[in-house]
NUDREN-995017 format. One record per residue (C-alpha): residue number from 1; residue in one letter; x, y, z. Coordinates in nm, 4 decimals, always signed. Layout:
<pts>
PT num residuo       xx       yy       zz
PT NUM       A        X        Y        Z
...
</pts>
This chain:
<pts>
PT num residuo       xx       yy       zz
PT   1       X  +8.2820 +12.8509  +9.7537
PT   2       X  +8.4162 +12.5526  +9.9448
PT   3       X  +8.3136 +12.1931  +9.8869
PT   4       X  +8.1608 +12.1651 +10.2294
PT   5       X  +7.9444 +12.4769 +10.2525
PT   6       X  +7.6321 +12.3852 +10.4485
PT   7       X  +7.2969 +12.5409 +10.3612
PT   8       X  +7.1282 +12.7204 +10.6491
PT   9       X  +6.8041 +12.7986 +10.4738
PT  10       X  +6.5584 +12.6692 +10.2161
PT  11       X  +6.5545 +12.7979  +9.8595
PT  12       X  +6.2778 +12.8964  +9.6187
PT  13       X  +6.2466 +12.7786  +9.2611
PT  14       X  +6.1498 +13.0061  +8.9738
PT  15       X  +5.7865 +12.9037  +9.0256
PT  16       X  +5.7996 +12.9952  +9.3922
PT  17       X  +5.7971 +12.6402  +9.5295
PT  18       X  +6.0072 +12.5884  +9.8410
PT  19       X  +6.2907 +12.3388  +9.8201
PT  20       X  +6.4980 +12.2010 +10.1025
PT  21       X  +6.8498 +12.0555 +10.1089
PT  22       X  +6.6993 +11.7080 +10.1461
PT  23       X  +6.4688 +11.7463  +9.8468
PT  24       X  +6.7474 +11.8882  +9.6323
PT  25       X  +6.9902 +11.6101  +9.7219
PT  26       X  +6.7202 +11.3470  +9.6695
PT  27       X  +6.6435 +11.4802  +9.3224
PT  28       X  +7.0134 +11.4806  +9.2357
PT  29       X  +7.0541 +11.1286  +9.3756
PT  30       X  +6.7676 +11.0005  +9.1579
PT  31       X  +6.9283 +11.1513  +8.8493
PT  32       X  +7.2668 +11.0090  +8.9466
PT  33       X  +7.1159 +10.6642  +9.0021
PT  34       X  +6.9720 +10.6705  +8.6505
PT  35       X  +7.3088 +10.7645  +8.5023
PT  36       X  +7.4881 +10.5062  +8.7130
PT  37       X  +7.2564 +10.2322  +8.5892
PT  38       X  +7.3549 +10.3083  +8.2304
PT  39       X  +7.7245 +10.2452  +8.2995
PT  40       X  +7.7423  +9.8655  +8.2788
PT  41       X  +8.1108  +9.8470  +8.3673
PT  42       X  +8.0651 +10.0456  +8.6868
PT  43       X  +7.7569  +9.8463  +8.7828
PT  44       X  +7.9446  +9.5185  +8.7344
PT  45       X  +8.2455  +9.6310  +8.9381
PT  46       X  +8.0290  +9.7802  +9.2123
PT  47       X  +7.7702  +9.5055  +9.2504
PT  48       X  +7.9257  +9.1778  +9.1435
PT  49       X  +8.2974  +9.1971  +9.2181
PT  50       X  +8.2450  +9.2398  +9.5966
PT  51       X  +8.0184  +8.9347  +9.5903
PT  52       X  +8.2831  +8.7187  +9.4208
PT  53       X  +8.6001  +8.8185  +9.6069
PT  54       X  +8.4868  +8.6783  +9.9461
PT  55       X  +8.5061  +8.3285  +9.7938
PT  56       X  +8.8794  +8.3788  +9.7435
PT  57       X  +8.9118  +8.4890 +10.1058
PT  58       X  +8.7262  +8.1779 +10.2187
PT  59       X  +8.9574  +7.9581 +10.0113
PT  60       X  +9.2633  +8.1314 +10.1548
PT  61       X  +9.1309  +8.0957 +10.5100
PT  62       X  +9.1701  +7.7173 +10.4856
PT  63       X  +9.5468  +7.7649 +10.4687
PT  64       X  +9.5619  +7.9861 +10.7795
PT  65       X  +9.5770  +7.9033 +11.1469
PT  66       X  +9.2761  +8.1179 +11.2344
PT  67       X  +9.2416  +7.9517 +11.5738
PT  68       X  +9.5608  +8.1299 +11.6759
PT  69       X  +9.3794  +8.4597 +11.6197
PT  70       X  +9.0599  +8.3325 +11.7817
PT  71       X  +8.8686  +8.3522 +11.4540
PT  72       X  +8.6664  +8.1294 +11.2243
PT  73       X  +8.6461  +8.1465 +10.8433
PT  74       X  +8.3136  +8.3304 +10.8728
PT  75       X  +8.4688  +8.5978 +11.0960
PT  76       X  +8.7397  +8.6511 +10.8365
PT  77       X  +8.5109  +8.6491 +10.5334
PT  78       X  +8.2364  +8.8842 +10.6565
PT  79       X  +8.4525  +9.1904 +10.7429
PT  80       X  +8.6500  +9.1296 +10.4234
PT  81       X  +8.3294  +9.1174 +10.2175
PT  82       X  +8.2105  +9.4468 +10.3660
PT  83       X  +8.5538  +9.5951 +10.3004
PT  84       X  +8.5332  +9.4873  +9.9364
PT  85       X  +8.1912  +9.6486  +9.9098
PT  86       X  +8.3253  +9.9766 +10.0483
PT  87       X  +8.6208  +9.9700  +9.8100
PT  88       X  +8.4362  +9.8783  +9.4912
PT  89       X  +8.0744  +9.9889  +9.5369
PT  90       X  +8.1549 +10.3154  +9.7162
PT  91       X  +8.5144 +10.4343  +9.6810
PT  92       X  +8.6090 +10.3235  +9.3300
PT  93       X  +8.2639 +10.3899  +9.1840
PT  94       X  +8.2500 +10.7417  +9.3281
PT  95       X  +8.5931 +10.8371  +9.1982
PT  96       X  +8.4609 +10.7704  +8.8492
PT  97       X  +8.1338 +10.9533  +8.9175
PT  98       X  +8.3008 +11.2692  +9.0465
PT  99       X  +8.5600 +11.2799  +8.7684
PT 100       X  +8.3211 +11.2110  +8.4801
PT 101       X  +8.0625 +11.4608  +8.6063
PT 102       X  +8.3357 +11.7215  +8.6457
PT 103       X  +8.4793 +11.6632  +8.2978
PT 104       X  +8.1298 +11.6806  +8.1443
PT 105       X  +8.0773 +12.0179  +8.3203
PT 106       X  +7.7866 +11.8742  +8.5183
PT 107       X  +7.9304 +11.9851  +8.8515
PT 108       X  +7.9993 +12.3335  +8.7196
PT 109       X  +7.6410 +12.3726  +8.5970
PT 110       X  +7.4991 +12.2398  +8.9245
PT 111       X  +7.6876 +12.5081  +9.1170
PT 112       X  +7.5048 +12.7813  +8.9245
PT 113       X  +7.1696 +12.6692  +9.0680
PT 114       X  +7.0256 +12.6260  +9.4159
PT 115       X  +7.2474 +12.3357  +9.5150
PT 116       X  +7.5272 +12.4101  +9.7586
PT 117       X  +7.8641 +12.2395  +9.7228
PT 118       X  +7.8041 +11.9896 +10.0014
PT 119       X  +7.4633 +11.9042  +9.8524
PT 120       X  +7.6185 +11.8366  +9.5121
PT 121       X  +7.8795 +11.6006  +9.6550
PT 122       X  +7.6372 +11.4321  +9.8947
PT 123       X  +7.3616 +11.3905  +9.6361
PT 124       X  +7.6063 +11.2520  +9.3802
PT 125       X  +7.7445 +11.0073  +9.6363
PT 126       X  +7.4095 +10.8917  +9.7722
PT 127       X  +7.3364 +10.6087  +9.5214
PT 128       X  +7.6812 +10.4540  +9.5684
PT 129       X  +7.6633 +10.4870  +9.9472
PT 130       X  +7.3178 +10.3283  +9.9579
PT 131       X  +7.4284 +10.0459  +9.7287
PT 132       X  +7.7243  +9.9822  +9.9575
PT 133       X  +7.4952  +9.9773 +10.2602
PT 134       X  +7.2455  +9.7379 +10.1021
PT 135       X  +7.5228  +9.5176  +9.9685
PT 136       X  +7.6834  +9.4962 +10.3139
PT 137       X  +7.3530  +9.3874 +10.4670
PT 138       X  +7.3087  +9.1235 +10.1974
PT 139       X  +7.6607  +8.9969 +10.2571
PT 140       X  +7.5986  +8.9743 +10.6322
PT 141       X  +7.2853  +8.7674 +10.5738
PT 142       X  +7.4680  +8.5517 +10.3190
PT 143       X  +7.7527  +8.4794 +10.5601
PT 144       X  +7.5042  +8.3953 +10.8344
PT 145       X  +7.3274  +8.1444 +10.6096
PT 146       X  +7.6176  +7.9955 +10.4152
PT 147       X  +7.8914  +8.0027 +10.6791
PT 148       X  +7.6758  +7.9437 +10.9868
PT 149       X  +7.7653  +8.2796 +11.1355
PT 150       X  +7.5910  +8.3549 +11.4622
PT 151       X  +7.4229  +8.6829 +11.5516
PT 152       X  +7.6621  +8.9668 +11.6431
PT 153       X  +7.7498  +8.9978 +12.0106
PT 154       X  +7.7869  +9.3762 +11.9888
PT 155       X  +7.5817  +9.4870 +11.6850
PT 156       X  +7.6329  +9.8554 +11.7628
PT 157       X  +8.0043  +9.8174 +11.6879
PT 158       X  +7.9348  +9.6574 +11.3497
PT 159       X  +7.6841  +9.9298 +11.2606
PT 160       X  +7.9229 +10.2023 +11.3734
PT 161       X  +8.2074 +10.0550 +11.1717
PT 162       X  +7.9945 +10.0274 +10.8576
PT 163       X  +7.8622 +10.3842 +10.8833
PT 164       X  +8.2098 +10.5250 +10.9446
PT 165       X  +8.3374 +10.3288 +10.6472
PT 166       X  +8.0655 +10.4577 +10.4154
PT 167       X  +8.1284 +10.8219 +10.5036
PT 168       X  +8.5055 +10.7870 +10.4974
PT 169       X  +8.5173 +10.6080 +10.1604
PT 170       X  +8.2895 +10.8687 +10.0027
PT 171       X  +8.5162 +11.1468 +10.1304
PT 172       X  +8.8320 +10.9667 +10.0176
PT 173       X  +8.6759 +10.9174  +9.6733
PT 174       X  +8.6292 +11.2938  +9.6421
PT 175       X  +8.9931 +11.3440  +9.7409
PT 176       X  +9.1140 +11.0949  +9.4811
PT 177       X  +8.8919 +11.2561  +9.2178
PT 178       X  +9.0602 +11.5883  +9.2926
PT 179       X  +9.3873 +11.4530  +9.1520
PT 180       X  +9.2391 +11.2457  +8.8690
PT 181       X  +9.2527 +11.4090  +8.5291
PT 182       X  +9.0154 +11.2053  +8.3101
PT 183       X  +8.7454 +10.9423  +8.3246
PT 184       X  +8.9912 +10.6884  +8.1851
PT 185       X  +9.2482 +10.7586  +8.4558
PT 186       X  +8.9715 +10.7235  +8.7167
PT 187       X  +9.0007 +10.3496  +8.6567
PT 188       X  +9.3641 +10.3632  +8.7700
PT 189       X  +9.3964 +10.6238  +9.0442
PT 190       X  +9.1855 +10.4268  +9.2996
PT 191       X  +9.4107 +10.1208  +9.2644
PT 192       X  +9.6920 +10.2197  +9.5066
PT 193       X  +9.4501 +10.2686  +9.7937
PT 194       X  +9.2673  +9.9464  +9.7080
PT 195       X  +9.5856  +9.7410  +9.6721
PT 196       X  +9.7149  +9.8660 +10.0077
PT 197       X  +9.3842  +9.8215 +10.1883
PT 198       X  +9.3021  +9.4671 +10.0790
PT 199       X  +9.6121  +9.2971 +10.2229
PT 200       X  +9.6977  +9.5575 +10.4875
PT 201       X  +9.3629  +9.6159 +10.6601
PT 202       X  +9.3066  +9.2593 +10.7762
PT 203       X  +9.0756  +9.1647 +10.4908
PT 204       X  +9.2769  +8.8716 +10.3540
PT 205       X  +9.4894  +8.7993 +10.6605
PT 206       X  +9.4001  +8.8979 +11.0194
PT 207       X  +9.6405  +9.1505 +11.1662
PT 208       X  +9.6867  +8.9154 +11.4619
PT 209       X  +9.8890  +8.6892 +11.2302
PT 210       X +10.1194  +8.9747 +11.1228
PT 211       X +10.4469  +9.0607 +11.3004
PT 212       X +10.3796  +9.3154 +11.5728
PT 213       X +10.5601  +9.6035 +11.4005
PT 214       X +10.3803  +9.5442 +11.0699
PT 215       X +10.0456  +9.5129 +11.2466
PT 216       X +10.1032  +9.8427 +11.4286
PT 217       X +10.1506 +10.0216 +11.0964
PT 218       X  +9.8540  +9.8482 +10.9329
PT 219       X  +9.6281  +9.9535 +11.2185
PT 220       X  +9.6628 +10.3119 +11.0948
PT 221       X  +9.5286 +10.2397 +10.7448
PT 222       X  +9.1844 +10.3891 +10.6687
PT 223       X  +8.9909 +10.0628 +10.6342
PT 224       X  +9.1536  +9.8834 +10.9268
PT 225       X  +8.9253 +10.0392 +11.1921
PT 226       X  +8.6208  +9.9474 +10.9832
PT 227       X  +8.7282  +9.5833 +10.9618
PT 228       X  +8.8177  +9.5871 +11.3317
PT 229       X  +8.4806  +9.7278 +11.4402
PT 230       X  +8.2773  +9.4981 +11.2147
PT 231       X  +8.4667  +9.1912 +11.3311
PT 232       X  +8.4479  +9.3090 +11.6921
PT 233       X  +8.0735  +9.3488 +11.6530
PT 234       X  +8.0464  +8.9753 +11.5986
PT 235       X  +8.3123  +8.8538 +11.8413
PT 236       X  +8.2283  +9.1040 +12.1141
PT 237       X  +8.5863  +9.0949 +12.2405
PT 238       X  +8.6913  +9.4532 +12.1636
PT 239       X  +8.7962  +9.6448 +12.4721
PT 240       X  +8.6902 +10.0041 +12.5260
PT 241       X  +9.0447 +10.1154 +12.4466
PT 242       X  +9.0512  +9.9216 +12.1186
PT 243       X  +8.7081 +10.0530 +12.0234
PT 244       X  +8.8019 +10.4148 +12.0914
PT 245       X  +9.1265 +10.3691 +11.9013
PT 246       X  +8.9470 +10.2302 +11.5959
PT 247       X  +8.6828 +10.5033 +11.6029
PT 248       X  +8.9450 +10.7752 +11.6464
PT 249       X  +9.1454 +10.6436 +11.3498
PT 250       X  +8.8390 +10.6329 +11.1230
PT 251       X  +8.7250 +10.9801 +11.2307
PT 252       X  +9.0751 +11.1204 +11.1824
PT 253       X  +9.0919 +10.9890 +10.8264
PT 254       X  +8.7459 +11.1312 +10.7548
PT 255       X  +8.8395 +11.4735 +10.8922
PT 256       X  +9.1616 +11.4770 +10.6887
PT 257       X  +8.9672 +11.3757 +10.3762
PT 258       X  +8.7062 +11.6490 +10.4281
PT 259       X  +8.9815 +11.9076 +10.4743
PT 260       X  +9.1491 +11.7863 +10.1549
PT 261       X  +8.8209 +11.8138  +9.9640
PT 262       X  +8.7710 +12.1694 +10.0886
PT 263       X  +9.1227 +12.2554  +9.9830
PT 264       X  +9.1763 +12.0740  +9.6552
PT 265       X  +8.8510 +11.9502  +9.5018
PT 266       X  +8.8172 +12.0682  +9.1426
PT 267       X  +8.4779 +12.1731  +9.0027
PT 268       X  +8.5927 +12.2369  +8.6471
PT 269       X  +8.7758 +12.0094  +8.4006
PT 270       X  +9.1481 +11.9713  +8.4552
PT 271       X  +9.3446 +12.1004  +8.1594
</pts>
């Protein structure tokens, strides 16, 4: 059974009650949220680290000529803060969730019940995705208050970028978990993607300040279109071509990640 099988019908429990995909995923998400709350290290990394890192971006912005890129410190900090939330609260946290649940045989047992593969992955990811969404909204409000950030000129672009980022990071987490052997190594395997994304996706330094050839390569990184769309939502200066390019890049990465999950995701412990 593939990791992305989609249920086309409701299921009945042993007592005859009807369950739906939504109810099954919601029940799994509640259980996962309880387990997640017991892991203090994951909670700290997911909830507090993304709130601290934007201060370092703000400090670094004072040394940059942001006017050359047509930006202000707030327009650098906000997309970076949302990027940090996606990396820590969603991507990194979910790699650990998928690996630990697999090694504890939780995923294997879930597959013997009513839950379909896509419901298991979606329900397990739901708490992290929701925390990333809420955290991003809090960060947007915080930047508006503390950095005097005005209302977005094109809010639909910011919303689109955030939603694409949430889905893509959840899918990429499942891919990374496929090649992660243990819960301990799940603290290491997300690092390459995070270390590439933070400097290369315009989170610390706008791509406009990079050499053209370097910027062209960085535009193809998974988180770059998210940062581009969120920032463009506030500036309102993204052209239709730039918007379509960013959306196409994010969708392409998501499609590739989903294919990789279908092909390589492991449901039993790696030996």
